[in-house]
N, C-alpha and C positions, 0 to 999 in steps of 0.2 A: 191522787198523791203518788203514790204505789207505781201508776204506769210510768208517772211522769221521771219518777225516780230511776226506773228501771229503761226507761228511754236514755236519758243523759247519761246512764253507766254504760248501758252498751255502746254509746257514742263513743264516749273517753276510751271503752276498753277495741274500738276498732282504730280509733285515731290516734290513740299512743301504742299501740299494739308493739312498731318497732322498738319502740324503748323500752318499752316492759318486758319485752322478748331480751335485749340489750341488758337490762340490768340485772333479770335473771340469769340470762349463762354466765356474765360475770359474778355474780354470787357463787353459782356453783363454782366454776372454774378457780376461784380467789379460796373458798373453802377446800377442794382437792389439794391446792398447793400451799395451804396454812399445813394440813395434814401430814402432806408428805416431806415440808423443810421439817418440820417436829419430828418427826422418825427418818430423817437424814442423820448423817453421821459428820457433817460438815460444823467447822466450832462456830461457837454462838455469835461471835462477830458476826461471820455472813450470813446466819441466821437471822439475825438481828437487821441487817443490812437487805436482805430478803423480802423478809416478811414488810419491812417498810415501803420498800417500792410496790409490792403487791395490793397495800393500805392506800398507799397512794392514790395508783393508777383507779382501784375502786372507789375510794370518795370523790375521783376526778369525774369519774364515768355519772356517780349519783348525781352529784352537783349539777352538771351540765343539763340532765335528765330532769333536775327539779326546776333551774332556768328555763328550761325547755319548755315543760307543764304551764309555768309562769305566763311566758311571752304567747302561748296556744290560749290559755284560758283565764288569764285573769289581765293581763296587761290591758290595756283601753284608751290608747291614745291614737287618733286621728294622723292621716297620711296627707298633706294637702297636693305631692304630686302624685301619690297613689304606687311610688313604686314599694314600699314595706309588705310584707306578707300581711304583717298585726292590722293594714288597713282593711283586709278582706272580714276579719272578723269585727272589727268598729262599723262596718256600712251593715252586716248582718245583725249584729246586736240593737243599733239605732235609725237603721232607715228603712220606711217601711212608705211603699206607694199607694198610691188611690187608682182606683179605676180609670182615669186620665193620665195614670201614670206621671204623676209630682206627688212630691213631699209632702202628704197634707192629706187633710180632712177628705172625704167625699166629696166632691163639686155638686150641688144642687143646679141642675139645669135651667128652674124654674125658679127665677125670683120673686119672693113675696114683693106686696104691695109696699109701698114706704120705708121699703130696704134699698140703701147704700150700697151697691156692687164694688167693691175694691180689688183691681187684680194689680199681684207686686209684679214686675217682669226682673229679667235679672239673672245669673251665671251661679257659680255656684254660691258668692255670696250670700243673695238668696236664697237658695237651696239651703242652705247652714251647714256649708261646709266645715268641720270640725264643732259641729254644738250638736251635743249629744241630745237633748230636749227638744223641739221643736217649740216649745213655748217659749224658749228662751231665744228665738229669732224678731228678729225688728219687725217683721209683717207680724205674729201673733202677738209681740208685746203691744203693737199699735192697735191692733183689732182691741184687744182687751181693754187699752188707755179708752178706747175712744166709745166703749160699750158702756166702762164704768162712768164715764161722762154723761152720759142718756142718750147715746147715739143709736142709732138702729143701723149699723152696717156690719156685712159679711168681708172680710179680706181674706181673698185665695194666692198664696204662693202658685209661683210660676217658674220658678228660678229649675234651671237647669244647668248640671255643673259642665263646662266648657265650652257653654255655647255663646258667639261673639254677637255685634248687633242683628247682622245678620238673621243668626238663627233665633234669636231673640223676636223678631219680626213673625219668622214665620211661627215660631210658636203663638204669639197671639192670633194670628191670622187662625190656627188653628181651633183656638177657643173664645173666638168674640161672639159665636154667640151664647155665652154665657151670659153678656148683656151686661158689661161694667159700665159704671159711670165714670170713677177715676181710675187713672190708670198712674201707678209709681213707676218707675222708669230707673232702675237702679244700673247704676254707670259705673264700671272698672275702667283704667287704663290700657287692658288688654282689648278691649272691644272693638278696636281699630283693626285687629287682625283681621281678614279675609278666612273664611272655612275653606274656601278652595283657593289660598296658596297663603297660609298662615309660617310666618317665618321662626314662630316659636315650636309648634311641632316636632320639625325634627331634631331640632333641641330636648326635647322631651323623650322621644324615640332612642337616640343616642347617648343621652343620662341616663337613661334606665339600662342599659345593655349590660353583663358582665363578663368575665370570662367562663371558660367552660366548667373549670377547677368551681368558681364561685358560683356559678350557676348552679352545678349538681348538688351543692350544700345547701342552697339556701333553698332550691325547691324540698328539700327534705326537712329544714331545719328552720322555726321561724327565730330562734334564738341566734346562729348563725347569723340570719338574714338582717335580721335587728343591729347586731355587732356591726355587720358589713357596711350597713349605711352610716351606723354610729361613727363609727373611723375613719370611713372613707370620705373624701373632701369634695368628690365629684357631686354631693346632693348640695352644698350650698354654690359650688359652681353652677350648675343649673339656673338656679334662683338668681344669681348674678346676670347669666346669661340671658335669660328669661325676661328679666327684668332690660337688659339693654337691647334686644330684638324689640319689645314693646313700644320703649322709647324711639326707636331708629324708625319704628313708622311712620311717626309724626312729623318726622323731618320729608319723607317720602310724599311730596308736595303732590304727586300724582294719585297715590292713594291715599293720600289724607283729603283730598278733593271729593275723591268717592265717598269718602266716612263722613263728609259734612251734606253732601246730598244725599245719601241712606236714611240717616237723622230726619234731615230737614222732611223729606217725602216721607217717612211714617208718621213724625208730628202731624205733618198736615193731614194724613190719612185718618188720625186719630180725631185731631180737630173735627174733619168731616162729618164723623160720626159720633159729633158731638159730646165728645168724651174727654174730661178734665184732666190734665197731664203736670204732674209732679215729677222733678228728677233729682236723682240723689248719688252724689259722685263720692264713690270711694279710692280711698289713697292706697298706693303700697305699702300696709300695714307695716310689715318688716323692714321695710329700710325708714319708717321715720326717725323723726330726730332734727338738730339742728341746720344738718347739710343733706335734708332730704333732697332726690335728684329731678323732681318732676313739677317743680312750681307752676314752670309755665305752661305746661302741659293743662294744670288744672285751672291757669288761668284761658285757655283756648279754648278748654270744652265748655267752661262756664258761658264764656259768650258765645259760643254757636248755641246750645240750648237758647238764651235771653234771648238772639237774635230770633230765634224760631220762637218765640213768646210763652217759653213755657217756664214756670218757677223754678229753681233749682237750687238744690242745699248742695255745699261741698264740705265734706267732713274734715277737709285739710285741716281748716280753718280752726276746728274743735280740739286737733290732737296732732299739731306742729310741733308743741312744744314737750309732749309724750315721748317715752322709752319704747321703739316698737315692740321689744320683748316681753313690755307687760301687756300688750296688745293682740298679739296674737293666741289663736286657739290651744297650738301645743309645739312642742319642739320640733316637730316636724310639720308641721301645720301654719302656715302665715295666713290662714285666713281669719278672717277678725272674729275676737271672745265674745263671749257674750257681754260683755261693759260695753264696747262698741256697738253692740246690735242693739244697749240701751239707748245710747245716747241717738242711735239711728232712729229710734223709735219715738223718741225726744222730740227729735228735730225736725221728723213729718209730721207729729200729732199738732205743732203749732203750725204747719200749712195746710193740713187736713181738714182743719176744723173751719177755718173758713168757708171754704169749699159747699161745706155741708150746711148753712145757713142760707 
């Protein structure tokens, strides 16, 4: 315990050293200034004004340093785009990878007899973006519910942030020797993007850029970085531009045709390997509401999966009357929150149980 305490203290002293130095120097300068002002021959009114100015400057430095400490060591919210420095802290606190480099318990390459093994493919939603405790992800909730119902199952989470359909297929091929019986494929509406020619990537790259002064200050201050993105309208603009870019890809008939072919070929490969397949479609959570813009795309992809003989769940049906702000993981993270993950697990439970009988 003493060793851990010393390790934390040492880290704090190293990490917060510039601010501790600034506080110390400021206090010393303020004390000297106070002393000289009191000993000077200037009028009482000028002394009060001078002391007030010094006091305000000192309090401002101390206040800023306290906010800096809060955002460095206590603030605990994720950032769905990865722009904010606080997201690095969130990742370090809550994300642990197994030996297969997935955010899950370690996978056993040997499947026990009479155990049904389920693999959950997907992107950052499956990964649990914005979800602190992996037990609150839909894959973990599903496994828990199935076990509580008496089924001998293992559910492995294969989610990879930022992956599209092409990448998810590659993920499956890299772990197919784990011998899954059922594949649950989480589909998000940006999965049509190609890893080689994504129209969303330039939006994220350009949106994350700052001018040189802001970059300099952000590199040295978590508090400034938070304020910059909180006040700056660029963050929301990136969300809007990404949504538009993703939806526009479904209007590109050449890309849509390629995407349908990717989906069909992968489903065919899974069925040839005797895998049972369920697809669950997640909507743009951030834009949920009466004017949700992507209903036609949901219908399109639902038909694509069904035409290929895949049982499909579309969460739009359950969430269309909800307020998007009540469904997201945090103010800077549009990933679905724990309530949506629980809903997804409940819907999947209904579809998986018949496959286990």
